[in-house]
C-alpha positions as semicolon CSV with decimal commas, in nm:
position;residue;x (nm);y (nm);z (nm)
1;E;0,905;-0,112;-0,897
2;L;1,039;-0,440;-0,767
3;H;0,785;-0,724;-0,765
4;L;0,883;-0,973;-0,492
5;F;0,524;-1,118;-0,467
6;S;0,310;-1,259;-0,727
7;D;-0,068;-1,254;-0,754
8;N;-0,082;-1,623;-0,840
9;E;0,104;-1,736;-0,527
10;E;-0,018;-1,849;-0,192
11;I;0,133;-1,729;0,133
12;N;0,281;-2,064;0,213
13;E;0,489;-2,042;-0,116
14;V;0,667;-1,727;-0,004
15;A;1,015;-1,794;0,120
16;S;1,046;-1,719;0,484
17;N;1,345;-1,474;0,423
18;E;1,112;-1,266;0,193
19;L;0,829;-1,238;0,440
20;R;1,002;-0,933;0,603
21;Y;0,944;-0,748;0,278
22;F;0,564;-0,826;0,295
23;I;0,503;-0,523;0,529
24;L;0,694;-0,263;0,326
25;Y;0,384;-0,098;0,179
26;A;0,228;-0,069;0,526
27;L;0,559;0,068;0,667
28;I;0,597;0,323;0,400
29;G;0,224;0,425;0,441
30;W;0,271;0,460;0,818
31;L;0,583;0,679;0,759
32;Y;0,401;0,911;0,524
33;E;0,116;0,935;0,779
34;Y;0,346;1,061;1,045
35;R;0,582;1,268;0,823
36;S;0,631;1,630;0,929
37;S;0,522;1,847;0,640
38;N;0,388;2,189;0,579
39;R;0,018;2,251;0,569
40;E;-0,003;2,250;0,187
41;Q;0,180;1,922;0,173
42;R;-0,026;1,742;0,440
43;L;-0,315;1,635;0,232
44;D;-0,080;1,483;-0,027
45;D;0,099;1,296;0,238
46;I;-0,227;1,152;0,376
47;H;-0,334;1,050;0,034
48;L;-0,003;0,892;-0,029
49;S;-0,009;0,715;0,304
50;M;-0,355;0,579;0,233
51;S;-0,254;0,451;-0,114
52;Y;0,037;0,254;0,038
53;L;-0,183;0,114;0,309
54;I;-0,442;0,011;0,043
55;K;-0,160;-0,157;-0,159
56;Y;-0,070;-0,355;0,151
57;L;-0,422;-0,460;0,217
58;Q;-0,462;-0,561;-0,147
59;L;-0,142;-0,766;-0,116
60;C;-0,291;-0,931;0,196
61;K;-0,614;-1,003;0,002
62;N;-0,427;-1,161;-0,290
63;Y;-0,253;-1,400;-0,046
64;G;-0,580;-1,482;0,125
65;L;-0,492;-1,322;0,448
66;V;-0,800;-1,095;0,453
67;K;-1,131;-1,142;0,262
68;Q;-1,190;-0,781;0,151
69;V;-1,008;-0,448;0,123
70;P;-1,228;-0,188;0,281
71;I;-1,187;0,094;0,024
72;E;-1,210;-0,123;-0,293
73;N;-1,582;-0,034;-0,359
74;D;-1,517;0,346;-0,366
75;D;-1,381;0,407;-0,717
76;D;-1,338;0,779;-0,696
77;D;-1,121;0,757;-0,394
78;K;-0,936;0,464;-0,507
79;E;-0,841;0,641;-0,832
80;K;-0,733;0,945;-0,649
81;F;-0,512;0,741;-0,419
82;R;-0,374;0,549;-0,718
83;L;-0,271;0,871;-0,891
84;H;-0,083;0,982;-0,582
85;A;0,091;0,640;-0,540
86;T;0,229;0,648;-0,888
87;Q;0,382;0,991;-0,859
88;D;0,759;1,003;-0,778
89;R;0,820;1,219;-0,474
90;Q;1,136;1,340;-0,321
């Protein structure tokens, strides 16, 4: 996994040509949300979508753009989504 953004940076330290990559997690999450899949695969796609959207929100939180990630208090769901996000899918 490529790490373009650091947890110890502020948003004004990010180069303007790298800002376009800031929304990648959100875009991937959106794509998985609207992916056409069979009935058995749909729940996995939704969990994968949510995990990428949560990663995006966490990145926003790390840069001070939002104060709180809505799902961060629900450890069971967070762990479930983290597991889906780490699996390589084709």
